PDB file of N, CA, C and O in Angstrom:
ATOM      1  N   MET A   1     -30.101 -91.008  17.302  1.00  0.00           N
ATOM      2  CA  MET A   1     -28.924 -90.842  16.421  1.00  0.00           C
ATOM      3  C   MET A   1     -29.443 -89.636  15.699  1.00  0.00           C
ATOM      4  O   MET A   1     -28.749 -89.337  14.728  1.00  0.00           O
ATOM      5  N   SER A   2     -30.396 -88.926  15.898  1.00  0.00           N
ATOM      6  CA  SER A   2     -30.574 -87.798  14.967  1.00  0.00           C
ATOM      7  C   SER A   2     -29.804 -86.542  15.148  1.00  0.00           C
ATOM      8  O   SER A   2     -29.345 -86.286  16.262  1.00  0.00           O
ATOM      9  N   ASP A   3     -29.593 -85.600  13.976  1.00  0.00           N
ATOM     10  CA  ASP A   3     -29.077 -84.360  14.308  1.00  0.00           C
ATOM     11  C   ASP A   3     -29.767 -83.369  14.213  1.00  0.00           C
ATOM     12  O   ASP A   3     -29.256 -82.294  13.899  1.00  0.00           O
ATOM     13  N   HIS A   4     -31.006 -83.485  14.445  1.00  0.00           N
ATOM     14  CA  HIS A   4     -32.422 -82.502  14.803  1.00  0.00           C
ATOM     15  C   HIS A   4     -32.325 -82.112  16.103  1.00  0.00           C
ATOM     16  O   HIS A   4     -33.365 -82.255  16.747  1.00  0.00           O
ATOM     17  N   ARG A   5     -31.444 -81.689  16.648  1.00  0.00           N
ATOM     18  CA  ARG A   5     -31.528 -81.449  18.120  1.00  0.00           C
ATOM     19  C   ARG A   5     -31.794 -79.747  18.269  1.00  0.00           C
ATOM     20  O   ARG A   5     -31.433 -79.014  17.348  1.00  0.00           O
ATOM     21  N   ARG A   6     -32.372 -79.247  19.352  1.00  0.00           N
ATOM     22  CA  ARG A   6     -32.514 -78.006  19.291  1.00  0.00           C
ATOM     23  C   ARG A   6     -31.320 -77.192  19.774  1.00  0.00           C
ATOM     24  O   ARG A   6     -30.597 -77.714  20.622  1.00  0.00           O
ATOM     25  N   ILE A   7     -31.031 -75.966  19.326  1.00  0.00           N
ATOM     26  CA  ILE A   7     -30.050 -75.226  19.760  1.00  0.00           C
ATOM     27  C   ILE A   7     -30.497 -74.237  20.629  1.00  0.00           C
ATOM     28  O   ILE A   7     -31.453 -73.544  20.280  1.00  0.00           O
ATOM     29  N   TYR A   8     -30.081 -74.099  21.465  1.00  0.00           N
ATOM     30  CA  TYR A   8     -30.827 -72.815  22.499  1.00  0.00           C
ATOM     31  C   TYR A   8     -29.617 -71.757  22.468  1.00  0.00           C
ATOM     32  O   TYR A   8     -28.467 -72.192  22.413  1.00  0.00           O
ATOM     33  N   PHE A   9     -29.876 -70.292  22.507  1.00  0.00           N
ATOM     34  CA  PHE A   9     -28.937 -69.246  22.469  1.00  0.00           C
ATOM     35  C   PHE A   9     -29.719 -68.389  23.634  1.00  0.00           C
ATOM     36  O   PHE A   9     -30.934 -68.370  23.831  1.00  0.00           O
ATOM     37  N   LEU A  10     -28.825 -67.776  24.259  1.00  0.00           N
ATOM     38  CA  LEU A  10     -29.116 -66.769  25.432  1.00  0.00           C
ATOM     39  C   LEU A  10     -28.132 -65.514  25.024  1.00  0.00           C
ATOM     40  O   LEU A  10     -26.906 -65.616  24.978  1.00  0.00           O
ATOM     41  N   LEU A  11     -29.002 -64.093  24.685  1.00  0.00           N
ATOM     42  CA  LEU A  11     -28.484 -63.506  24.112  1.00  0.00           C
ATOM     43  C   LEU A  11     -28.556 -62.251  25.007  1.00  0.00           C
ATOM     44  O   LEU A  11     -29.589 -61.964  25.613  1.00  0.00           O
ATOM     45  N   GLU A  12     -27.418 -61.506  25.073  1.00  0.00           N
ATOM     46  CA  GLU A  12     -27.466 -60.476  26.446  1.00  0.00           C
ATOM     47  C   GLU A  12     -27.152 -59.164  25.702  1.00  0.00           C
ATOM     48  O   GLU A  12     -26.070 -58.993  25.141  1.00  0.00           O
ATOM     49  N   GLN A  13     -28.136 -58.242  25.717  1.00  0.00           N
ATOM     50  CA  GLN A  13     -27.547 -56.934  25.283  1.00  0.00           C
ATOM     51  C   GLN A  13     -27.349 -56.016  26.449  1.00  0.00           C
ATOM     52  O   GLN A  13     -27.879 -56.033  27.560  1.00  0.00           O
ATOM     53  N   GLU A  14     -26.300 -55.068  25.837  1.00  0.00           N
ATOM     54  CA  GLU A  14     -25.769 -54.018  26.496  1.00  0.00           C
ATOM     55  C   GLU A  14     -26.802 -53.081  26.406  1.00  0.00           C
ATOM     56  O   GLU A  14     -27.522 -53.016  25.410  1.00  0.00           O
ATOM     57  N   LYS A  15     -26.960 -52.143  27.655  1.00  0.00           N
ATOM     58  CA  LYS A  15     -27.640 -50.905  27.322  1.00  0.00           C
ATOM     59  C   LYS A  15     -26.807 -50.105  26.271  1.00  0.00           C
ATOM     60  O   LYS A  15     -25.581 -50.060  26.373  1.00  0.00           O
ATOM     61  N   PRO A  16     -27.546 -49.403  25.151  1.00  0.00           N
ATOM     62  CA  PRO A  16     -27.157 -48.565  24.505  1.00  0.00           C
ATOM     63  C   PRO A  16     -26.589 -47.413  25.158  1.00  0.00           C
ATOM     64  O   PRO A  16     -27.172 -46.856  26.088  1.00  0.00           O
ATOM     65  N   ALA A  17     -25.320 -46.981  24.646  1.00  0.00           N
ATOM     66  CA  ALA A  17     -24.658 -45.991  24.952  1.00  0.00           C
ATOM     67  C   ALA A  17     -25.678 -44.670  24.657  1.00  0.00           C
ATOM     68  O   ALA A  17     -26.582 -44.649  23.822  1.00  0.00           O
ATOM     69  N   SER A  18     -25.285 -43.577  25.572  1.00  0.00           N
ATOM     70  CA  SER A  18     -26.238 -42.533  25.100  1.00  0.00           C
ATOM     71  C   SER A  18     -25.622 -41.997  23.725  1.00  0.00           C
ATOM     72  O   SER A  18     -24.610 -42.586  23.344  1.00  0.00           O
ATOM     73  N   ARG A  19     -26.040 -41.100  23.047  1.00  0.00           N
ATOM     74  CA  ARG A  19     -25.851 -40.790  21.592  1.00  0.00           C
ATOM     75  C   ARG A  19     -25.876 -39.233  21.880  1.00  0.00           C
ATOM     76  O   ARG A  19     -26.671 -38.656  22.622  1.00  0.00           O
ATOM     77  N   TYR A  20     -24.760 -38.618  21.083  1.00  0.00           N
ATOM     78  CA  TYR A  20     -24.583 -37.184  21.396  1.00  0.00           C
ATOM     79  C   TYR A  20     -24.322 -36.675  19.941  1.00  0.00           C
ATOM     80  O   TYR A  20     -23.674 -37.395  19.180  1.00  0.00           O
ATOM     81  N   CYS A  21     -24.708 -35.691  19.599  1.00  0.00           N
ATOM     82  CA  CYS A  21     -24.520 -34.969  18.087  1.00  0.00           C
ATOM     83  C   CYS A  21     -24.241 -33.543  18.261  1.00  0.00           C
ATOM     84  O   CYS A  21     -24.179 -33.061  19.392  1.00  0.00           O
ATOM     85  N   ARG A  22     -24.065 -32.820  17.176  1.00  0.00           N
ATOM     86  CA  ARG A  22     -24.024 -31.580  16.860  1.00  0.00           C
ATOM     87  C   ARG A  22     -25.220 -31.182  16.130  1.00  0.00           C
ATOM     88  O   ARG A  22     -25.665 -31.968  15.293  1.00  0.00           O
ATOM     89  N   ASN A  23     -25.852 -29.970  16.353  1.00  0.00           N
ATOM     90  CA  ASN A  23     -26.820 -29.497  14.889  1.00  0.00           C
ATOM     91  C   ASN A  23     -26.224 -28.234  14.524  1.00  0.00           C
ATOM     92  O   ASN A  23     -26.269 -27.250  15.262  1.00  0.00           O
ATOM     93  N   PRO A  24     -25.699 -28.253  13.457  1.00  0.00           N
ATOM     94  CA  PRO A  24     -25.347 -26.927  12.938  1.00  0.00           C
ATOM     95  C   PRO A  24     -26.204 -25.721  12.878  1.00  0.00           C
ATOM     96  O   PRO A  24     -25.726 -24.600  12.708  1.00  0.00           O
ATOM     97  N   ARG A  25     -27.485 -25.954  13.018  1.00  0.00           N
ATOM     98  CA  ARG A  25     -28.285 -24.983  12.815  1.00  0.00           C
ATOM     99  C   ARG A  25     -28.500 -24.197  13.931  1.00  0.00           C
ATOM    100  O   ARG A  25     -29.003 -23.074  13.944  1.00  0.00           O
ATOM    101  N   HIS A  26     -28.134 -24.776  14.769  1.00  0.00           N
ATOM    102  CA  HIS A  26     -28.196 -24.130  16.314  1.00  0.00           C
ATOM    103  C   HIS A  26     -26.704 -23.520  16.867  1.00  0.00           C
ATOM    104  O   HIS A  26     -26.380 -23.230  18.019  1.00  0.00           O
ATOM    105  N   THR A  27     -26.039 -23.451  15.793  1.00  0.00           N
ATOM    106  CA  THR A  27     -24.753 -22.692  16.113  1.00  0.00           C
ATOM    107  C   THR A  27     -24.594 -21.129  16.763  1.00  0.00           C
ATOM    108  O   THR A  27     -25.000 -20.217  16.043  1.00  0.00           O
ATOM    109  N   ASN A  28     -24.186 -20.876  17.713  1.00  0.00           N
ATOM    110  CA  ASN A  28     -23.886 -19.687  18.283  1.00  0.00           C
ATOM    111  C   ASN A  28     -22.849 -18.996  17.521  1.00  0.00           C
ATOM    112  O   ASN A  28     -21.664 -18.944  17.852  1.00  0.00           O
ATOM    113  N   TRP A  29     -23.384 -18.453  16.445  1.00  0.00           N
ATOM    114  CA  TRP A  29     -22.417 -17.753  15.329  1.00  0.00           C
ATOM    115  C   TRP A  29     -21.421 -16.305  16.286  1.00  0.00           C
ATOM    116  O   TRP A  29     -20.361 -15.918  15.795  1.00  0.00           O
ATOM    117  N   GLU A  30     -21.824 -15.826  17.291  1.00  0.00           N
ATOM    118  CA  GLU A  30     -20.934 -14.734  17.953  1.00  0.00           C
ATOM    119  C   GLU A  30     -19.868 -15.575  18.766  1.00  0.00           C
ATOM    120  O   GLU A  30     -18.661 -15.341  18.704  1.00  0.00           O
ATOM    121  N   VAL A  31     -20.419 -16.552  19.516  1.00  0.00           N
ATOM    122  CA  VAL A  31     -19.299 -17.410  20.285  1.00  0.00           C
ATOM    123  C   VAL A  31     -18.299 -17.885  18.870  1.00  0.00           C
ATOM    124  O   VAL A  31     -17.112 -17.941  19.194  1.00  0.00           O
ATOM    125  N   PHE A  32     -18.461 -18.108  17.914  1.00  0.00           N
ATOM    126  CA  PHE A  32     -17.763 -18.976  16.949  1.00  0.00           C
ATOM    127  C   PHE A  32     -16.788 -17.699  16.438  1.00  0.00           C
ATOM    128  O   PHE A  32     -15.560 -17.769  16.472  1.00  0.00           O
ATOM    129  N   ASP A  33     -17.452 -16.647  16.009  1.00  0.00           N
ATOM    130  CA  ASP A  33     -16.671 -15.515  15.735  1.00  0.00           C
ATOM    131  C   ASP A  33     -15.839 -15.021  16.741  1.00  0.00           C
ATOM    132  O   ASP A  33     -14.841 -14.416  16.349  1.00  0.00           O
ATOM    133  N   LYS A  34     -16.013 -15.134  17.960  1.00  0.00           N
ATOM    134  CA  LYS A  34     -15.301 -14.587  19.220  1.00  0.00           C
ATOM    135  C   LYS A  34     -14.054 -15.634  19.718  1.00  0.00           C
ATOM    136  O   LYS A  34     -12.998 -15.347  20.281  1.00  0.00           O
ATOM    137  N   GLU A  35     -14.491 -16.731  19.368  1.00  0.00           N
ATOM    138  CA  GLU A  35     -13.473 -18.228  19.757  1.00  0.00           C
ATOM    139  C   GLU A  35     -12.272 -18.013  18.622  1.00  0.00           C
ATOM    140  O   GLU A  35     -11.076 -18.144  18.885  1.00  0.00           O
ATOM    141  N   LEU A  36     -12.844 -17.633  17.216  1.00  0.00           N
ATOM    142  CA  LEU A  36     -11.856 -17.553  16.093  1.00  0.00           C
ATOM    143  C   LEU A  36     -11.170 -16.638  16.191  1.00  0.00           C
ATOM    144  O   LEU A  36      -9.991 -16.970  16.071  1.00  0.00           O
ATOM    145  N   SER A  37     -11.335 -15.417  16.385  1.00  0.00           N
ATOM    146  CA  SER A  37     -10.542 -14.010  16.670  1.00  0.00           C
ATOM    147  C   SER A  37      -9.789 -14.151  17.454  1.00  0.00           C
ATOM    148  O   SER A  37      -8.737 -13.537  17.280  1.00  0.00           O
ATOM    149  N   GLN A  38      -9.913 -15.012  18.708  1.00  0.00           N
ATOM    150  CA  GLN A  38      -9.137 -14.851  19.899  1.00  0.00           C
ATOM    151  C   GLN A  38      -7.964 -16.054  19.500  1.00  0.00           C
ATOM    152  O   GLN A  38      -6.840 -16.030  20.002  1.00  0.00           O
ATOM    153  N   SER A  39      -8.380 -17.053  18.571  1.00  0.00           N
ATOM    154  CA  SER A  39      -7.386 -18.204  18.296  1.00  0.00           C
ATOM    155  C   SER A  39      -6.488 -17.767  17.280  1.00  0.00           C
ATOM    156  O   SER A  39      -5.267 -17.928  17.294  1.00  0.00           O
ATOM    157  N   ILE A  40      -7.190 -17.181  16.360  1.00  0.00           N
ATOM    158  CA  ILE A  40      -6.271 -17.083  15.067  1.00  0.00           C
ATOM    159  C   ILE A  40      -5.996 -15.540  14.955  1.00  0.00           C
ATOM    160  O   ILE A  40      -4.847 -15.122  14.815  1.00  0.00           O
ATOM    161  N   GLY A  41      -7.272 -14.561  15.032  1.00  0.00           N
ATOM    162  CA  GLY A  41      -6.822 -13.088  15.087  1.00  0.00           C
ATOM    163  C   GLY A  41      -6.333 -12.853  13.753  1.00  0.00           C
ATOM    164  O   GLY A  41      -6.450 -13.701  12.868  1.00  0.00           O
ATOM    165  N   LEU A  42      -5.728 -11.604  13.559  1.00  0.00           N
ATOM    166  CA  LEU A  42      -5.172 -11.252  12.227  1.00  0.00           C
ATOM    167  C   LEU A  42      -3.540 -11.160  12.490  1.00  0.00           C
ATOM    168  O   LEU A  42      -2.958 -10.316  13.172  1.00  0.00           O
ATOM    169  N   TRP A  43      -2.896 -12.398  11.668  1.00  0.00           N
ATOM    170  CA  TRP A  43      -1.620 -12.229  11.557  1.00  0.00           C
ATOM    171  C   TRP A  43      -1.091 -12.191   9.977  1.00  0.00           C
ATOM    172  O   TRP A  43      -1.628 -12.538   8.925  1.00  0.00           O
ATOM    173  N   ILE A  44      -0.128 -11.759  10.210  1.00  0.00           N
ATOM    174  CA  ILE A  44       0.452 -11.597   8.940  1.00  0.00           C
ATOM    175  C   ILE A  44       2.236 -12.538   8.964  1.00  0.00           C
ATOM    176  O   ILE A  44       3.230 -12.096   9.542  1.00  0.00           O
ATOM    177  N   SER A  45       2.183 -13.658   8.291  1.00  0.00           N
ATOM    178  CA  SER A  45       3.284 -14.521   8.359  1.00  0.00           C
ATOM    179  C   SER A  45       3.662 -14.674   7.309  1.00  0.00           C
ATOM    180  O   SER A  45       2.874 -14.721   6.365  1.00  0.00           O
ATOM    181  N   ARG A  46       5.014 -14.800   7.150  1.00  0.00           N
ATOM    182  CA  ARG A  46       5.770 -14.619   5.803  1.00  0.00           C
ATOM    183  C   ARG A  46       5.791 -16.197   5.653  1.00  0.00           C
ATOM    184  O   ARG A  46       6.171 -16.867   6.613  1.00  0.00           O
ATOM    185  N   VAL A  47       5.362 -16.855   4.383  1.00  0.00           N
ATOM    186  CA  VAL A  47       5.521 -18.264   4.024  1.00  0.00           C
ATOM    187  C   VAL A  47       6.399 -18.088   2.833  1.00  0.00           C
ATOM    188  O   VAL A  47       6.313 -17.334   1.864  1.00  0.00           O
ATOM    189  N   LYS A  48       7.499 -19.234   3.266  1.00  0.00           N
ATOM    190  CA  LYS A  48       8.706 -19.045   2.388  1.00  0.00           C
ATOM    191  C   LYS A  48       8.522 -20.769   1.686  1.00  0.00           C
ATOM    192  O   LYS A  48       8.691 -21.087   0.509  1.00  0.00           O
ATOM    193  N   THR A  49       8.133 -21.664   2.836  1.00  0.00           N
ATOM    194  CA  THR A  49       8.381 -23.003   2.341  1.00  0.00           C
ATOM    195  C   THR A  49       7.022 -23.434   2.249  1.00  0.00           C
ATOM    196  O   THR A  49       6.040 -22.720   2.451  1.00  0.00           O
ATOM    197  N   PRO A  50       7.019 -24.790   1.895  1.00  0.00           N
ATOM    198  CA  PRO A  50       5.948 -25.801   2.019  1.00  0.00           C
ATOM    199  C   PRO A  50       5.666 -25.816   3.420  1.00  0.00           C
ATOM    200  O   PRO A  50       4.576 -25.431   3.842  1.00  0.00           O
ATOM    201  N   ALA A  51       6.687 -26.288   4.264  1.00  0.00           N
ATOM    202  CA  ALA A  51       6.529 -26.544   5.440  1.00  0.00           C
ATOM    203  C   ALA A  51       5.928 -25.322   6.244  1.00  0.00           C
ATOM    204  O   ALA A  51       5.192 -25.585   7.195  1.00  0.00           O
ATOM    205  N   ASP A  52       6.136 -24.282   5.994  1.00  0.00           N
ATOM    206  CA  ASP A  52       5.265 -23.026   6.443  1.00  0.00           C
ATOM    207  C   ASP A  52       3.702 -22.876   6.187  1.00  0.00           C
ATOM    208  O   ASP A  52       2.881 -22.461   7.005  1.00  0.00           O
ATOM    209  N   ILE A  53       3.473 -23.275   4.959  1.00  0.00           N
ATOM    210  CA  ILE A  53       2.063 -23.419   4.309  1.00  0.00           C
ATOM    211  C   ILE A  53       1.573 -24.549   5.253  1.00  0.00           C
ATOM    212  O   ILE A  53       0.496 -24.294   5.791  1.00  0.00           O
ATOM    213  N   GLU A  54       2.171 -25.825   5.592  1.00  0.00           N
ATOM    214  CA  GLU A  54       1.282 -26.917   6.262  1.00  0.00           C
ATOM    215  C   GLU A  54       1.308 -26.108   7.588  1.00  0.00           C
ATOM    216  O   GLU A  54       0.177 -25.861   8.006  1.00  0.00           O
ATOM    217  N   ARG A  55       2.214 -25.691   8.263  1.00  0.00           N
ATOM    218  CA  ARG A  55       2.200 -25.428   9.663  1.00  0.00           C
ATOM    219  C   ARG A  55       0.963 -24.347   9.836  1.00  0.00           C
ATOM    220  O   ARG A  55       0.188 -24.432  10.788  1.00  0.00           O
ATOM    221  N   GLU A  56       0.857 -23.360   8.863  1.00  0.00           N
ATOM    222  CA  GLU A  56      -0.157 -22.515   8.952  1.00  0.00           C
ATOM    223  C   GLU A  56      -1.441 -22.853   8.554  1.00  0.00           C
ATOM    224  O   GLU A  56      -2.372 -22.194   9.018  1.00  0.00           O
ATOM    225  N   LEU A  57      -1.688 -23.861   7.694  1.00  0.00           N
ATOM    226  CA  LEU A  57      -2.943 -24.711   7.350  1.00  0.00           C
ATOM    227  C   LEU A  57      -3.248 -25.084   8.779  1.00  0.00           C
ATOM    228  O   LEU A  57      -4.117 -24.610   9.511  1.00  0.00           O
ATOM    229  N   THR A  58      -2.316 -26.077   9.045  1.00  0.00           N
ATOM    230  CA  THR A  58      -2.728 -26.963  10.683  1.00  0.00           C
ATOM    231  C   THR A  58      -3.171 -25.890  11.405  1.00  0.00           C
ATOM    232  O   THR A  58      -4.312 -26.034  11.844  1.00  0.00           O
ATOM    233  N   ARG A  59      -2.631 -24.866  11.664  1.00  0.00           N
ATOM    234  CA  ARG A  59      -2.982 -23.924  12.785  1.00  0.00           C
ATOM    235  C   ARG A  59      -4.480 -23.224  12.609  1.00  0.00           C
ATOM    236  O   ARG A  59      -5.160 -22.812  13.549  1.00  0.00           O
ATOM    237  N   VAL A  60      -4.834 -23.181  11.254  1.00  0.00           N
ATOM    238  CA  VAL A  60      -6.218 -22.362  11.056  1.00  0.00           C
ATOM    239  C   VAL A  60      -7.258 -23.799  11.229  1.00  0.00           C
ATOM    240  O   VAL A  60      -8.306 -23.746  11.872  1.00  0.00           O
ATOM    241  N   ASN A  61      -6.797 -24.982  10.583  1.00  0.00           N
ATOM    242  CA  ASN A  61      -7.711 -25.865  10.612  1.00  0.00           C
ATOM    243  C   ASN A  61      -8.187 -26.006  12.043  1.00  0.00           C
ATOM    244  O   ASN A  61      -9.322 -25.690  12.400  1.00  0.00           O
ATOM    245  N   SER A  62      -6.936 -26.664  13.109  1.00  0.00           N
ATOM    246  CA  SER A  62      -7.606 -26.570  14.414  1.00  0.00           C
ATOM    247  C   SER A  62      -8.401 -25.311  14.946  1.00  0.00           C
ATOM    248  O   SER A  62      -9.490 -25.422  15.509  1.00  0.00           O
ATOM    249  N   ALA A  63      -7.855 -24.276  14.754  1.00  0.00           N
ATOM    250  CA  ALA A  63      -8.776 -22.934  15.341  1.00  0.00           C
ATOM    251  C   ALA A  63      -9.983 -23.246  14.828  1.00  0.00           C
ATOM    252  O   ALA A  63     -10.836 -23.329  15.711  1.00  0.00           O
ATOM    253  N   LEU A  64     -10.471 -23.499  13.485  1.00  0.00           N
ATOM    254  CA  LEU A  64     -11.827 -23.491  13.065  1.00  0.00           C
ATOM    255  C   LEU A  64     -12.595 -24.592  13.689  1.00  0.00           C
ATOM    256  O   LEU A  64     -13.749 -24.367  14.053  1.00  0.00           O
ATOM    257  N   ILE A  65     -12.075 -25.731  13.843  1.00  0.00           N
ATOM    258  CA  ILE A  65     -12.615 -26.786  14.924  1.00  0.00           C
ATOM    259  C   ILE A  65     -13.036 -26.820  16.154  1.00  0.00           C
ATOM    260  O   ILE A  65     -14.096 -27.312  16.541  1.00  0.00           O
ATOM    261  N   ASN A  66     -11.873 -26.083  17.060  1.00  0.00           N
ATOM    262  CA  ASN A  66     -11.963 -25.860  18.327  1.00  0.00           C
ATOM    263  C   ASN A  66     -13.296 -24.731  18.448  1.00  0.00           C
ATOM    264  O   ASN A  66     -14.004 -24.761  19.455  1.00  0.00           O
ATOM    265  N   ALA A  67     -13.588 -23.657  17.233  1.00  0.00           N
ATOM    266  CA  ALA A  67     -14.269 -22.754  17.760  1.00  0.00           C
ATOM    267  C   ALA A  67     -15.865 -23.255  17.251  1.00  0.00           C
ATOM    268  O   ALA A  67     -16.881 -22.766  17.744  1.00  0.00           O
ATOM    269  N   TYR A  68     -15.878 -24.264  16.228  1.00  0.00           N
ATOM    270  CA  TYR A  68     -17.144 -24.830  16.116  1.00  0.00           C
ATOM    271  C   TYR A  68     -17.603 -25.843  16.993  1.00  0.00           C
ATOM    272  O   TYR A  68     -18.770 -26.218  16.878  1.00  0.00           O
ATOM    273  N   GLU A  69     -16.776 -26.403  17.955  1.00  0.00           N
ATOM    274  CA  GLU A  69     -16.908 -27.328  18.802  1.00  0.00           C
ATOM    275  C   GLU A  69     -17.505 -26.415  20.074  1.00  0.00           C
ATOM    276  O   GLU A  69     -18.511 -26.706  20.720  1.00  0.00           O
ATOM    277  N   LYS A  70     -16.786 -25.427  20.250  1.00  0.00           N
ATOM    278  CA  LYS A  70     -17.427 -24.363  21.514  1.00  0.00           C
ATOM    279  C   LYS A  70     -18.525 -23.749  20.965  1.00  0.00           C
ATOM    280  O   LYS A  70     -19.376 -23.523  21.825  1.00  0.00           O
ATOM    281  N   ALA A  71     -18.841 -23.382  19.830  1.00  0.00           N
ATOM    282  CA  ALA A  71     -20.165 -22.808  19.637  1.00  0.00           C
ATOM    283  C   ALA A  71     -21.182 -23.485  19.097  1.00  0.00           C
ATOM    284  O   ALA A  71     -22.218 -22.934  18.726  1.00  0.00           O
ATOM    285  N   CYS A  72     -20.951 -24.773  19.011  1.00  0.00           N
ATOM    286  CA  CYS A  72     -22.144 -25.845  18.627  1.00  0.00           C
ATOM    287  C   CYS A  72     -21.909 -26.739  19.648  1.00  0.00           C
ATOM    288  O   CYS A  72     -21.246 -27.552  19.003  1.00  0.00           O
ATOM    289  N   PRO A  73     -21.955 -27.157  20.670  1.00  0.00           N
ATOM    290  CA  PRO A  73     -21.859 -27.972  21.765  1.00  0.00           C
ATOM    291  C   PRO A  73     -22.703 -29.363  21.388  1.00  0.00           C
ATOM    292  O   PRO A  73     -23.753 -29.341  20.747  1.00  0.00           O
ATOM    293  N   LEU A  74     -22.099 -30.518  21.870  1.00  0.00           N
ATOM    294  CA  LEU A  74     -22.887 -31.777  21.709  1.00  0.00           C
ATOM    295  C   LEU A  74     -24.391 -31.640  22.630  1.00  0.00           C
ATOM    296  O   LEU A  74     -24.575 -31.172  23.754  1.00  0.00           O
ATOM    297  N   HIS A  75     -25.210 -32.162  21.790  1.00  0.00           N
ATOM    298  CA  HIS A  75     -26.453 -32.522  22.743  1.00  0.00           C
ATOM    299  C   HIS A  75     -27.091 -33.939  22.470  1.00  0.00           C
ATOM    300  O   HIS A  75     -27.202 -34.480  21.370  1.00  0.00           O
ATOM    301  N   LYS A  76     -27.478 -34.415  23.665  1.00  0.00           N
ATOM    302  CA  LYS A  76     -27.799 -35.668  23.807  1.00  0.00           C
ATOM    303  C   LYS A  76     -29.188 -36.054  22.552  1.00  0.00           C
ATOM    304  O   LYS A  76     -30.105 -35.295  22.240  1.00  0.00           O
ATOM    305  N   VAL A  77     -28.991 -37.114  22.162  1.00  0.00           N
ATOM    306  CA  VAL A  77     -30.286 -37.221  21.353  1.00  0.00           C
ATOM    307  C   VAL A  77     -31.231 -38.344  21.831  1.00  0.00           C
ATOM    308  O   VAL A  77     -31.061 -39.455  22.332  1.00  0.00           O
ATOM    309  N   SER A  78     -32.337 -37.570  21.456  1.00  0.00           N
ATOM    310  CA  SER A  78     -33.426 -38.715  22.253  1.00  0.00           C
ATOM    311  C   SER A  78     -33.807 -39.992  21.795  1.00  0.00           C
ATOM    312  O   SER A  78     -33.561 -40.090  20.593  1.00  0.00           O
ATOM    313  N   GLY A  79     -34.298 -40.986  22.262  1.00  0.00           N
ATOM    314  CA  GLY A  79     -34.184 -42.289  21.493  1.00  0.00           C
ATOM    315  C   GLY A  79     -35.390 -42.797  20.824  1.00  0.00           C
ATOM    316  O   GLY A  79     -35.635 -43.985  20.610  1.00  0.00           O
ATOM    317  N   ARG A  80     -36.255 -41.597  20.456  1.00  0.00           N
ATOM    318  CA  ARG A  80     -37.684 -41.935  19.806  1.00  0.00           C
ATOM    319  C   ARG A  80     -37.261 -42.264  18.314  1.00  0.00           C
ATOM    320  O   ARG A  80     -38.076 -42.903  17.649  1.00  0.00           O
ATOM    321  N   HIS A  81     -36.056 -41.888  17.723  1.00  0.00           N
ATOM    322  CA  HIS A  81     -35.747 -42.267  16.366  1.00  0.00           C
ATOM    323  C   HIS A  81     -34.575 -43.154  16.351  1.00  0.00           C
ATOM    324  O   HIS A  81     -33.624 -42.939  15.598  1.00  0.00           O
ATOM    325  N   HIS A  82     -34.638 -44.493  17.450  1.00  0.00           N
ATOM    326  CA  HIS A  82     -33.309 -45.064  17.522  1.00  0.00           C
ATOM    327  C   HIS A  82     -33.070 -45.725  16.166  1.00  0.00           C
ATOM    328  O   HIS A  82     -34.089 -46.089  15.581  1.00  0.00           O
ATOM    329  N   VAL A  83     -31.763 -45.966  15.499  1.00  0.00           N
ATOM    330  CA  VAL A  83     -31.469 -46.724  14.473  1.00  0.00           C
ATOM    331  C   VAL A  83     -30.445 -47.657  15.169  1.00  0.00           C
ATOM    332  O   VAL A  83     -29.631 -47.058  15.872  1.00  0.00           O
ATOM    333  N   PRO A  84     -30.349 -48.743  15.123  1.00  0.00           N
ATOM    334  CA  PRO A  84     -29.755 -49.516  15.738  1.00  0.00           C
ATOM    335  C   PRO A  84     -28.493 -49.979  15.132  1.00  0.00           C
ATOM    336  O   PRO A  84     -27.756 -50.678  15.827  1.00  0.00           O
ATOM    337  N   TRP A  85     -28.160 -49.691  13.970  1.00  0.00           N
ATOM    338  CA  TRP A  85     -26.743 -49.586  13.190  1.00  0.00           C
ATOM    339  C   TRP A  85     -26.050 -48.305  13.555  1.00  0.00           C
ATOM    340  O   TRP A  85     -24.902 -48.275  13.110  1.00  0.00           O
ATOM    341  N   TRP A  86     -26.342 -47.422  14.117  1.00  0.00           N
ATOM    342  CA  TRP A  86     -25.780 -46.222  14.017  1.00  0.00           C
ATOM    343  C   TRP A  86     -24.930 -45.913  15.258  1.00  0.00           C
ATOM    344  O   TRP A  86     -25.613 -45.914  16.282  1.00  0.00           O
ATOM    345  N   ASN A  87     -23.805 -45.685  15.425  1.00  0.00           N
ATOM    346  CA  ASN A  87     -22.789 -45.816  16.522  1.00  0.00           C
ATOM    347  C   ASN A  87     -21.985 -44.486  16.241  1.00  0.00           C
ATOM    348  O   ASN A  87     -22.136 -43.802  15.229  1.00  0.00           O
ATOM    349  N   ASN A  88     -20.967 -44.168  17.443  1.00  0.00           N
ATOM    350  CA  ASN A  88     -20.356 -42.939  17.536  1.00  0.00           C
ATOM    351  C   ASN A  88     -19.248 -42.796  16.385  1.00  0.00           C
ATOM    352  O   ASN A  88     -19.010 -41.762  15.760  1.00  0.00           O
ATOM    353  N   GLU A  89     -18.623 -44.028  16.231  1.00  0.00           N
ATOM    354  CA  GLU A  89     -17.857 -43.870  15.005  1.00  0.00           C
ATOM    355  C   GLU A  89     -18.197 -43.620  13.590  1.00  0.00           C
ATOM    356  O   GLU A  89     -17.424 -43.387  12.661  1.00  0.00           O
ATOM    357  N   LEU A  90     -19.390 -43.702  13.584  1.00  0.00           N
ATOM    358  CA  LEU A  90     -19.959 -43.410  12.070  1.00  0.00           C
ATOM    359  C   LEU A  90     -20.178 -41.944  12.239  1.00  0.00           C
ATOM    360  O   LEU A  90     -20.620 -41.274  11.306  1.00  0.00           O
TER     361      LEU A  90
END
């Protein structure tokens, strides 16, 4: 009637998903400039209300992000410096 029984666990690990990241030092600035010029270009917009400011800022922000994503593509990270707690959400 002892409570010193062994507890067995079977842990299954999933294969870690491939990790991808961007290296800003490898950004192709010519592509960035070209993409940004195509999406924004030079425009003169009459901004009269705060809603106009927000609309223009959203447009500029999305253009910057899209140009950066095209000029600095994701690349697969090798597993030699694997950190178990790092994931895509971080």
